[in-house]
PDBQT receptor file of N, H, CA, C and O in Angstrom, charges set to zero:
ATOM      1  N   MET A   1      -5.571  68.931 -18.997  1.00  0.00    +0.000 N 
ATOM      2  CA  MET A   1      -5.717  67.629 -19.609  1.00  0.00    +0.000 C 
ATOM      3  C   MET A   1      -5.201  66.552 -18.656  1.00  0.00    +0.000 C 
ATOM      4  O   MET A   1      -4.160  66.712 -18.018  1.00  0.00    +0.000 OA
ATOM      5  N   SER A   2      -5.943  65.464 -18.573  1.00  0.00    +0.000 N 
ATOM      6  H   SER A   2      -6.789  65.334 -19.091  1.00  0.00    +0.000 HD
ATOM      7  CA  SER A   2      -5.600  64.365 -17.701  1.00  0.00    +0.000 C 
ATOM      8  C   SER A   2      -4.704  63.358 -18.433  1.00  0.00    +0.000 C 
ATOM      9  O   SER A   2      -4.751  63.240 -19.657  1.00  0.00    +0.000 OA
ATOM     10  N   ILE A   3      -3.898  62.645 -17.664  1.00  0.00    +0.000 N 
ATOM     11  H   ILE A   3      -3.860  62.741 -16.669  1.00  0.00    +0.000 HD
ATOM     12  CA  ILE A   3      -3.050  61.625 -18.286  1.00  0.00    +0.000 C 
ATOM     13  C   ILE A   3      -3.800  60.306 -18.457  1.00  0.00    +0.000 C 
ATOM     14  O   ILE A   3      -3.314  59.415 -19.154  1.00  0.00    +0.000 OA
ATOM     15  N   PHE A   4      -4.991  60.156 -17.828  1.00  0.00    +0.000 N 
ATOM     16  H   PHE A   4      -5.386  60.880 -17.261  1.00  0.00    +0.000 HD
ATOM     17  CA  PHE A   4      -5.784  58.937 -17.936  1.00  0.00    +0.000 C 
ATOM     18  C   PHE A   4      -7.003  59.086 -18.834  1.00  0.00    +0.000 C 
ATOM     19  O   PHE A   4      -7.543  58.085 -19.306  1.00  0.00    +0.000 OA
ATOM     20  N   TYR A   5      -7.445  60.306 -19.079  1.00  0.00    +0.000 N 
ATOM     21  H   TYR A   5      -7.007  61.119 -18.695  1.00  0.00    +0.000 HD
ATOM     22  CA  TYR A   5      -8.745  60.541 -19.720  1.00  0.00    +0.000 C 
ATOM     23  C   TYR A   5      -8.613  61.581 -20.828  1.00  0.00    +0.000 C 
ATOM     24  O   TYR A   5      -7.941  62.600 -20.667  1.00  0.00    +0.000 OA
ATOM     25  N   ASP A   6      -9.257  61.308 -21.940  1.00  0.00    +0.000 N 
ATOM     26  H   ASP A   6      -9.803  60.480 -22.071  1.00  0.00    +0.000 HD
ATOM     27  CA  ASP A   6      -9.263  62.250 -23.064  1.00  0.00    +0.000 C 
ATOM     28  C   ASP A   6     -10.601  62.990 -23.059  1.00  0.00    +0.000 C 
ATOM     29  O   ASP A   6     -11.631  62.383 -23.352  1.00  0.00    +0.000 OA
ATOM     30  N   PRO A   7     -10.614  64.273 -22.737  1.00  0.00    +0.000 N 
ATOM     31  CA  PRO A   7     -11.888  64.993 -22.647  1.00  0.00    +0.000 C 
ATOM     32  C   PRO A   7     -12.585  65.181 -23.999  1.00  0.00    +0.000 C 
ATOM     33  O   PRO A   7     -13.800  65.373 -24.040  1.00  0.00    +0.000 OA
ATOM     34  N   HIS A   8     -11.846  65.131 -25.085  1.00  0.00    +0.000 N 
ATOM     35  H   HIS A   8     -10.859  64.976 -25.052  1.00  0.00    +0.000 HD
ATOM     36  CA  HIS A   8     -12.468  65.317 -26.400  1.00  0.00    +0.000 C 
ATOM     37  C   HIS A   8     -13.295  64.108 -26.800  1.00  0.00    +0.000 C 
ATOM     38  O   HIS A   8     -14.416  64.261 -27.286  1.00  0.00    +0.000 OA
ATOM     39  N   SER A   9     -12.762  62.912 -26.605  1.00  0.00    +0.000 N 
ATOM     40  H   SER A   9     -11.852  62.787 -26.211  1.00  0.00    +0.000 HD
ATOM     41  CA  SER A   9     -13.512  61.709 -26.961  1.00  0.00    +0.000 C 
ATOM     42  C   SER A   9     -14.346  61.186 -25.803  1.00  0.00    +0.000 C 
ATOM     43  O   SER A   9     -15.157  60.276 -25.977  1.00  0.00    +0.000 OA
ATOM     44  N   LYS A  10     -14.148  61.764 -24.613  1.00  0.00    +0.000 N 
ATOM     45  H   LYS A  10     -13.490  62.503 -24.471  1.00  0.00    +0.000 HD
ATOM     46  CA  LYS A  10     -14.855  61.373 -23.394  1.00  0.00    +0.000 C 
ATOM     47  C   LYS A  10     -14.675  59.888 -23.079  1.00  0.00    +0.000 C 
ATOM     48  O   LYS A  10     -15.610  59.202 -22.667  1.00  0.00    +0.000 OA
ATOM     49  N   LYS A  11     -13.445  59.415 -23.285  1.00  0.00    +0.000 N 
ATOM     50  H   LYS A  11     -12.685  59.972 -23.619  1.00  0.00    +0.000 HD
ATOM     51  CA  LYS A  11     -13.081  58.032 -22.996  1.00  0.00    +0.000 C 
ATOM     52  C   LYS A  11     -11.704  58.007 -22.348  1.00  0.00    +0.000 C 
ATOM     53  O   LYS A  11     -10.918  58.940 -22.519  1.00  0.00    +0.000 OA
ATOM     54  N   PRO A  12     -11.409  56.945 -21.607  1.00  0.00    +0.000 N 
ATOM     55  CA  PRO A  12     -10.043  56.795 -21.099  1.00  0.00    +0.000 C 
ATOM     56  C   PRO A  12      -9.073  56.559 -22.260  1.00  0.00    +0.000 C 
ATOM     57  O   PRO A  12      -9.452  56.039 -23.309  1.00  0.00    +0.000 OA
ATOM     58  N   LEU A  13      -7.837  56.946 -22.053  1.00  0.00    +0.000 N 
ATOM     59  H   LEU A  13      -7.529  57.368 -21.201  1.00  0.00    +0.000 HD
ATOM     60  CA  LEU A  13      -6.830  56.714 -23.075  1.00  0.00    +0.000 C 
ATOM     61  C   LEU A  13      -6.551  55.217 -23.200  1.00  0.00    +0.000 C 
ATOM     62  O   LEU A  13      -6.767  54.466 -22.249  1.00  0.00    +0.000 OA
ATOM     63  N   ALA A  14      -6.073  54.779 -24.363  1.00  0.00    +0.000 N 
ATOM     64  H   ALA A  14      -5.897  55.389 -25.136  1.00  0.00    +0.000 HD
ATOM     65  CA  ALA A  14      -5.902  53.353 -24.652  1.00  0.00    +0.000 C 
ATOM     66  C   ALA A  14      -4.917  52.690 -23.704  1.00  0.00    +0.000 C 
ATOM     67  O   ALA A  14      -5.137  51.548 -23.299  1.00  0.00    +0.000 OA
ATOM     68  N   TRP A  15      -3.839  53.368 -23.337  1.00  0.00    +0.000 N 
ATOM     69  H   TRP A  15      -3.660  54.295 -23.666  1.00  0.00    +0.000 HD
ATOM     70  CA  TRP A  15      -2.834  52.731 -22.492  1.00  0.00    +0.000 C 
ATOM     71  C   TRP A  15      -3.315  52.502 -21.069  1.00  0.00    +0.000 C 
ATOM     72  O   TRP A  15      -2.740  51.684 -20.351  1.00  0.00    +0.000 OA
ATOM     73  N   THR A  16      -4.367  53.215 -20.645  1.00  0.00    +0.000 N 
ATOM     74  H   THR A  16      -4.833  53.880 -21.229  1.00  0.00    +0.000 HD
ATOM     75  CA  THR A  16      -4.864  52.998 -19.289  1.00  0.00    +0.000 C 
ATOM     76  C   THR A  16      -5.563  51.650 -19.157  1.00  0.00    +0.000 C 
ATOM     77  O   THR A  16      -5.539  51.048 -18.084  1.00  0.00    +0.000 OA
ATOM     78  N   TYR A  17      -6.186  51.169 -20.229  1.00  0.00    +0.000 N 
ATOM     79  H   TYR A  17      -6.206  51.658 -21.101  1.00  0.00    +0.000 HD
ATOM     80  CA  TYR A  17      -6.785  49.834 -20.188  1.00  0.00    +0.000 C 
ATOM     81  C   TYR A  17      -5.697  48.788 -19.939  1.00  0.00    +0.000 C 
ATOM     82  O   TYR A  17      -5.853  47.896 -19.105  1.00  0.00    +0.000 OA
ATOM     83  N   ILE A  18      -4.608  48.916 -20.668  1.00  0.00    +0.000 N 
ATOM     84  H   ILE A  18      -4.481  49.641 -21.345  1.00  0.00    +0.000 HD
ATOM     85  CA  ILE A  18      -3.499  47.963 -20.517  1.00  0.00    +0.000 C 
ATOM     86  C   ILE A  18      -2.922  48.040 -19.107  1.00  0.00    +0.000 C 
ATOM     87  O   ILE A  18      -2.649  47.010 -18.489  1.00  0.00    +0.000 OA
ATOM     88  N   LEU A  19      -2.737  49.245 -18.602  1.00  0.00    +0.000 N 
ATOM     89  H   LEU A  19      -2.959  50.082 -19.103  1.00  0.00    +0.000 HD
ATOM     90  CA  LEU A  19      -2.172  49.426 -17.270  1.00  0.00    +0.000 C 
ATOM     91  C   LEU A  19      -3.034  48.784 -16.194  1.00  0.00    +0.000 C 
ATOM     92  O   LEU A  19      -2.526  48.048 -15.349  1.00  0.00    +0.000 OA
ATOM     93  N   PHE A  20      -4.332  49.057 -16.219  1.00  0.00    +0.000 N 
ATOM     94  H   PHE A  20      -4.745  49.656 -16.906  1.00  0.00    +0.000 HD
ATOM     95  CA  PHE A  20      -5.204  48.574 -15.155  1.00  0.00    +0.000 C 
ATOM     96  C   PHE A  20      -5.561  47.099 -15.297  1.00  0.00    +0.000 C 
ATOM     97  O   PHE A  20      -6.102  46.511 -14.361  1.00  0.00    +0.000 OA
ATOM     98  N   ILE A  21      -5.275  46.495 -16.428  1.00  0.00    +0.000 N 
ATOM     99  H   ILE A  21      -4.835  46.973 -17.188  1.00  0.00    +0.000 HD
ATOM    100  CA  ILE A  21      -5.377  45.039 -16.563  1.00  0.00    +0.000 C 
ATOM    101  C   ILE A  21      -4.069  44.395 -16.112  1.00  0.00    +0.000 C 
ATOM    102  O   ILE A  21      -4.085  43.322 -15.509  1.00  0.00    +0.000 OA
ATOM    103  N   ALA A  22      -2.951  45.031 -16.394  1.00  0.00    +0.000 N 
ATOM    104  H   ALA A  22      -2.938  45.903 -16.884  1.00  0.00    +0.000 HD
ATOM    105  CA  ALA A  22      -1.649  44.458 -16.059  1.00  0.00    +0.000 C 
ATOM    106  C   ALA A  22      -1.369  44.491 -14.554  1.00  0.00    +0.000 C 
ATOM    107  O   ALA A  22      -0.695  43.593 -14.051  1.00  0.00    +0.000 OA
ATOM    108  N   ILE A  23      -1.850  45.469 -13.836  1.00  0.00    +0.000 N 
ATOM    109  H   ILE A  23      -2.398  46.199 -14.246  1.00  0.00    +0.000 HD
ATOM    110  CA  ILE A  23      -1.568  45.575 -12.400  1.00  0.00    +0.000 C 
ATOM    111  C   ILE A  23      -2.057  44.337 -11.632  1.00  0.00    +0.000 C 
ATOM    112  O   ILE A  23      -1.262  43.766 -10.884  1.00  0.00    +0.000 OA
ATOM    113  N   PRO A  24      -3.310  43.889 -11.769  1.00  0.00    +0.000 N 
ATOM    114  CA  PRO A  24      -3.726  42.695 -11.030  1.00  0.00    +0.000 C 
ATOM    115  C   PRO A  24      -3.001  41.428 -11.481  1.00  0.00    +0.000 C 
ATOM    116  O   PRO A  24      -2.728  40.545 -10.667  1.00  0.00    +0.000 OA
ATOM    117  N   VAL A  25      -2.689  41.336 -12.772  1.00  0.00    +0.000 N 
ATOM    118  H   VAL A  25      -2.911  42.052 -13.433  1.00  0.00    +0.000 HD
ATOM    119  CA  VAL A  25      -1.974  40.160 -13.271  1.00  0.00    +0.000 C 
ATOM    120  C   VAL A  25      -0.578  40.092 -12.656  1.00  0.00    +0.000 C 
ATOM    121  O   VAL A  25      -0.143  39.023 -12.228  1.00  0.00    +0.000 OA
ATOM    122  N   VAL A  26       0.114  41.203 -12.611  1.00  0.00    +0.000 N 
ATOM    123  H   VAL A  26      -0.240  42.072 -12.959  1.00  0.00    +0.000 HD
ATOM    124  CA  VAL A  26       1.460  41.237 -12.031  1.00  0.00    +0.000 C 
ATOM    125  C   VAL A  26       1.405  40.937 -10.530  1.00  0.00    +0.000 C 
ATOM    126  O   VAL A  26       2.259  40.215 -10.015  1.00  0.00    +0.000 OA
ATOM    127  N   LEU A  27       0.423  41.476  -9.833  1.00  0.00    +0.000 N 
ATOM    128  H   LEU A  27      -0.270  42.063 -10.252  1.00  0.00    +0.000 HD
ATOM    129  CA  LEU A  27       0.287  41.191  -8.402  1.00  0.00    +0.000 C 
ATOM    130  C   LEU A  27       0.007  39.711  -8.158  1.00  0.00    +0.000 C 
ATOM    131  O   LEU A  27       0.587  39.118  -7.248  1.00  0.00    +0.000 OA
ATOM    132  N   PHE A  28      -0.870  39.110  -8.953  1.00  0.00    +0.000 N 
ATOM    133  H   PHE A  28      -1.341  39.592  -9.692  1.00  0.00    +0.000 HD
ATOM    134  CA  PHE A  28      -1.167  37.690  -8.815  1.00  0.00    +0.000 C 
ATOM    135  C   PHE A  28       0.081  36.854  -9.054  1.00  0.00    +0.000 C 
ATOM    136  O   PHE A  28       0.369  35.940  -8.281  1.00  0.00    +0.000 OA
ATOM    137  N   LEU A  29       0.827  37.154 -10.113  1.00  0.00    +0.000 N 
ATOM    138  H   LEU A  29       0.593  37.896 -10.740  1.00  0.00    +0.000 HD
ATOM    139  CA  LEU A  29       2.044  36.395 -10.406  1.00  0.00    +0.000 C 
ATOM    140  C   LEU A  29       3.084  36.562  -9.303  1.00  0.00    +0.000 C 
ATOM    141  O   LEU A  29       3.762  35.599  -8.946  1.00  0.00    +0.000 OA
ATOM    142  N   ALA A  30       3.218  37.751  -8.769  1.00  0.00    +0.000 N 
ATOM    143  H   ALA A  30       2.667  38.534  -9.060  1.00  0.00    +0.000 HD
ATOM    144  CA  ALA A  30       4.189  37.980  -7.706  1.00  0.00    +0.000 C 
ATOM    145  C   ALA A  30       3.843  37.168  -6.461  1.00  0.00    +0.000 C 
ATOM    146  O   ALA A  30       4.726  36.558  -5.858  1.00  0.00    +0.000 OA
ATOM    147  N   ILE A  31       2.575  37.151  -6.071  1.00  0.00    +0.000 N 
ATOM    148  H   ILE A  31       1.857  37.646  -6.560  1.00  0.00    +0.000 HD
ATOM    149  CA  ILE A  31       2.165  36.378  -4.900  1.00  0.00    +0.000 C 
ATOM    150  C   ILE A  31       2.323  34.885  -5.157  1.00  0.00    +0.000 C 
ATOM    151  O   ILE A  31       2.785  34.150  -4.284  1.00  0.00    +0.000 OA
ATOM    152  N   TYR A  32       1.944  34.433  -6.347  1.00  0.00    +0.000 N 
ATOM    153  H   TYR A  32       1.569  35.030  -7.056  1.00  0.00    +0.000 HD
ATOM    154  CA  TYR A  32       2.056  33.013  -6.688  1.00  0.00    +0.000 C 
ATOM    155  C   TYR A  32       3.515  32.558  -6.689  1.00  0.00    +0.000 C 
ATOM    156  O   TYR A  32       3.844  31.521  -6.112  1.00  0.00    +0.000 OA
ATOM    157  N   LEU A  33       4.374  33.320  -7.327  1.00  0.00    +0.000 N 
ATOM    158  H   LEU A  33       4.107  34.162  -7.796  1.00  0.00    +0.000 HD
ATOM    159  CA  LEU A  33       5.784  32.933  -7.397  1.00  0.00    +0.000 C 
ATOM    160  C   LEU A  33       6.454  33.003  -6.034  1.00  0.00    +0.000 C 
ATOM    161  O   LEU A  33       7.336  32.196  -5.740  1.00  0.00    +0.000 OA
ATOM    162  N   TYR A  34       6.054  33.951  -5.198  1.00  0.00    +0.000 N 
ATOM    163  H   TYR A  34       5.338  34.607  -5.436  1.00  0.00    +0.000 HD
ATOM    164  CA  TYR A  34       6.582  34.029  -3.835  1.00  0.00    +0.000 C 
ATOM    165  C   TYR A  34       6.189  32.780  -3.054  1.00  0.00    +0.000 C 
ATOM    166  O   TYR A  34       7.018  32.215  -2.340  1.00  0.00    +0.000 OA
ATOM    167  N   GLY A  35       4.954  32.349  -3.176  1.00  0.00    +0.000 N 
ATOM    168  H   GLY A  35       4.281  32.808  -3.755  1.00  0.00    +0.000 HD
ATOM    169  CA  GLY A  35       4.501  31.148  -2.497  1.00  0.00    +0.000 C 
ATOM    170  C   GLY A  35       5.230  29.906  -2.983  1.00  0.00    +0.000 C 
ATOM    171  O   GLY A  35       5.586  29.040  -2.183  1.00  0.00    +0.000 OA
ATOM    172  N   GLN A  36       5.455  29.812  -4.289  1.00  0.00    +0.000 N 
ATOM    173  H   GLN A  36       5.166  30.515  -4.939  1.00  0.00    +0.000 HD
ATOM    174  CA  GLN A  36       6.180  28.669  -4.832  1.00  0.00    +0.000 C 
ATOM    175  C   GLN A  36       7.613  28.624  -4.311  1.00  0.00    +0.000 C 
ATOM    176  O   GLN A  36       8.137  27.548  -4.023  1.00  0.00    +0.000 OA
ATOM    177  N   ARG A  37       8.245  29.784  -4.191  1.00  0.00    +0.000 N 
ATOM    178  H   ARG A  37       7.820  30.658  -4.426  1.00  0.00    +0.000 HD
ATOM    179  CA  ARG A  37       9.611  29.834  -3.675  1.00  0.00    +0.000 C 
ATOM    180  C   ARG A  37       9.653  29.419  -2.204  1.00  0.00    +0.000 C 
ATOM    181  O   ARG A  37      10.579  28.728  -1.779  1.00  0.00    +0.000 OA
ATOM    182  N   LYS A  38       8.643  29.844  -1.422  1.00  0.00    +0.000 N 
ATOM    183  H   LYS A  38       7.891  30.405  -1.767  1.00  0.00    +0.000 HD
ATOM    184  CA  LYS A  38       8.600  29.462  -0.012  1.00  0.00    +0.000 C 
ATOM    185  C   LYS A  38       8.404  27.953   0.143  1.00  0.00    +0.000 C 
ATOM    186  O   LYS A  38       8.994  27.348   1.038  1.00  0.00    +0.000 OA
ATOM    187  N   VAL A  39       7.589  27.340  -0.707  1.00  0.00    +0.000 N 
ATOM    188  H   VAL A  39       7.110  27.832  -1.434  1.00  0.00    +0.000 HD
ATOM    189  CA  VAL A  39       7.367  25.896  -0.649  1.00  0.00    +0.000 C 
ATOM    190  C   VAL A  39       8.655  25.151  -0.973  1.00  0.00    +0.000 C 
ATOM    191  O   VAL A  39       8.965  24.148  -0.330  1.00  0.00    +0.000 OA
ATOM    192  N   GLN A  40       9.398  25.618  -1.944  1.00  0.00    +0.000 N 
ATOM    193  H   GLN A  40       9.147  26.433  -2.467  1.00  0.00    +0.000 HD
ATOM    194  CA  GLN A  40      10.639  24.946  -2.317  1.00  0.00    +0.000 C 
ATOM    195  C   GLN A  40      11.700  25.074  -1.224  1.00  0.00    +0.000 C 
ATOM    196  O   GLN A  40      12.601  24.239  -1.145  1.00  0.00    +0.000 OA
ATOM    197  N   MET A  41      11.610  26.091  -0.390  1.00  0.00    +0.000 N 
ATOM    198  H   MET A  41      10.878  26.769  -0.453  1.00  0.00    +0.000 HD
ATOM    199  CA  MET A  41      12.600  26.280   0.665  1.00  0.00    +0.000 C 
ATOM    200  C   MET A  41      12.310  25.427   1.904  1.00  0.00    +0.000 C 
ATOM    201  O   MET A  41      13.166  25.305   2.780  1.00  0.00    +0.000 OA
ATOM    202  N   LEU A  42      11.105  24.832   1.987  1.00  0.00    +0.000 N 
ATOM    203  H   LEU A  42      10.410  24.931   1.275  1.00  0.00    +0.000 HD
ATOM    204  CA  LEU A  42      10.779  23.974   3.121  1.00  0.00    +0.000 C 
ATOM    205  C   LEU A  42      11.627  22.707   3.083  1.00  0.00    +0.000 C 
ATOM    206  O   LEU A  42      11.997  22.244   2.004  1.00  0.00    +0.000 OA
ATOM    207  N   PRO A  43      11.940  22.140   4.252  1.00  0.00    +0.000 N 
ATOM    208  CA  PRO A  43      12.641  20.853   4.253  1.00  0.00    +0.000 C 
ATOM    209  C   PRO A  43      11.776  19.769   3.594  1.00  0.00    +0.000 C 
ATOM    210  O   PRO A  43      10.548  19.845   3.628  1.00  0.00    +0.000 OA
ATOM    211  N   GLU A  44      12.418  18.774   3.002  1.00  0.00    +0.000 N 
ATOM    212  H   GLU A  44      13.415  18.713   2.975  1.00  0.00    +0.000 HD
ATOM    213  CA  GLU A  44      11.708  17.764   2.220  1.00  0.00    +0.000 C 
ATOM    214  C   GLU A  44      10.726  16.956   3.070  1.00  0.00    +0.000 C 
ATOM    215  O   GLU A  44       9.630  16.651   2.598  1.00  0.00    +0.000 OA
ATOM    216  N   ASP A  45      11.083  16.600   4.309  1.00  0.00    +0.000 N 
ATOM    217  H   ASP A  45      11.973  16.848   4.692  1.00  0.00    +0.000 HD
ATOM    218  CA  ASP A  45      10.190  15.797   5.132  1.00  0.00    +0.000 C 
ATOM    219  C   ASP A  45       8.957  16.586   5.588  1.00  0.00    +0.000 C 
ATOM    220  O   ASP A  45       7.918  15.987   5.866  1.00  0.00    +0.000 OA
ATOM    221  N   THR A  46       9.053  17.895   5.666  1.00  0.00    +0.000 N 
ATOM    222  H   THR A  46       9.898  18.381   5.439  1.00  0.00    +0.000 HD
ATOM    223  CA  THR A  46       7.910  18.717   6.047  1.00  0.00    +0.000 C 
ATOM    224  C   THR A  46       6.858  18.707   4.947  1.00  0.00    +0.000 C 
ATOM    225  O   THR A  46       5.661  18.727   5.235  1.00  0.00    +0.000 OA
ATOM    226  N   GLN A  47       7.287  18.678   3.704  1.00  0.00    +0.000 N 
ATOM    227  H   GLN A  47       8.259  18.662   3.470  1.00  0.00    +0.000 HD
ATOM    228  CA  GLN A  47       6.343  18.650   2.585  1.00  0.00    +0.000 C 
ATOM    229  C   GLN A  47       5.555  17.347   2.572  1.00  0.00    +0.000 C 
ATOM    230  O   GLN A  47       4.354  17.366   2.302  1.00  0.00    +0.000 OA
ATOM    231  N   ALA A  48       6.200  16.212   2.857  1.00  0.00    +0.000 N 
ATOM    232  H   ALA A  48       7.175  16.197   3.076  1.00  0.00    +0.000 HD
ATOM    233  CA  ALA A  48       5.543  14.909   2.796  1.00  0.00    +0.000 C 
ATOM    234  C   ALA A  48       4.552  14.722   3.936  1.00  0.00    +0.000 C 
ATOM    235  O   ALA A  48       3.545  14.035   3.761  1.00  0.00    +0.000 OA
ATOM    236  N   ASN A  49       4.809  15.314   5.096  1.00  0.00    +0.000 N 
ATOM    237  H   ASN A  49       5.627  15.871   5.238  1.00  0.00    +0.000 HD
ATOM    238  CA  ASN A  49       3.966  15.115   6.263  1.00  0.00    +0.000 C 
ATOM    239  C   ASN A  49       3.016  16.286   6.504  1.00  0.00    +0.000 C 
ATOM    240  O   ASN A  49       2.534  16.455   7.623  1.00  0.00    +0.000 OA
ATOM    241  N   SER A  50       2.740  17.082   5.503  1.00  0.00    +0.000 N 
ATOM    242  H   SER A  50       3.132  16.944   4.594  1.00  0.00    +0.000 HD
ATOM    243  CA  SER A  50       1.908  18.255   5.712  1.00  0.00    +0.000 C 
ATOM    244  C   SER A  50       0.418  17.907   5.769  1.00  0.00    +0.000 C 
ATOM    245  O   SER A  50      -0.379  18.716   6.243  1.00  0.00    +0.000 OA
ATOM    246  N   VAL A  51       0.023  16.704   5.291  1.00  0.00    +0.000 N 
ATOM    247  H   VAL A  51       0.670  16.047   4.906  1.00  0.00    +0.000 HD
ATOM    248  CA  VAL A  51      -1.385  16.313   5.319  1.00  0.00    +0.000 C 
ATOM    249  C   VAL A  51      -1.624  15.515   6.609  1.00  0.00    +0.000 C 
ATOM    250  O   VAL A  51      -0.923  14.547   6.903  1.00  0.00    +0.000 OA
ATOM    251  N   PHE A  52      -2.638  15.954   7.367  1.00  0.00    +0.000 N 
ATOM    252  H   PHE A  52      -3.208  16.740   7.128  1.00  0.00    +0.000 HD
ATOM    253  CA  PHE A  52      -2.961  15.265   8.606  1.00  0.00    +0.000 C 
ATOM    254  C   PHE A  52      -3.754  13.986   8.302  1.00  0.00    +0.000 C 
ATOM    255  O   PHE A  52      -4.598  13.959   7.406  1.00  0.00    +0.000 OA
ATOM    256  N   GLU A  53      -3.467  12.953   9.055  1.00  0.00    +0.000 N 
ATOM    257  H   GLU A  53      -2.782  12.975   9.782  1.00  0.00    +0.000 HD
ATOM    258  CA  GLU A  53      -4.176  11.676   8.826  1.00  0.00    +0.000 C 
ATOM    259  C   GLU A  53      -5.327  11.527   9.787  1.00  0.00    +0.000 C 
ATOM    260  O   GLU A  53      -6.037  10.522   9.747  1.00  0.00    +0.000 OA
TER     261      GLU A  53
């Protein structure tokens, strides 16, 4: 018997849907929050002059 698939109903188990939806969401949030933290750590004058004229 598989931990992801139920051979009797020939469908994936219910918790696998939640798992495989949660993995991309958690990865997206981790990358987004990491980027936000890096932006906040930049010096203040670097943020204001980041757009080229």
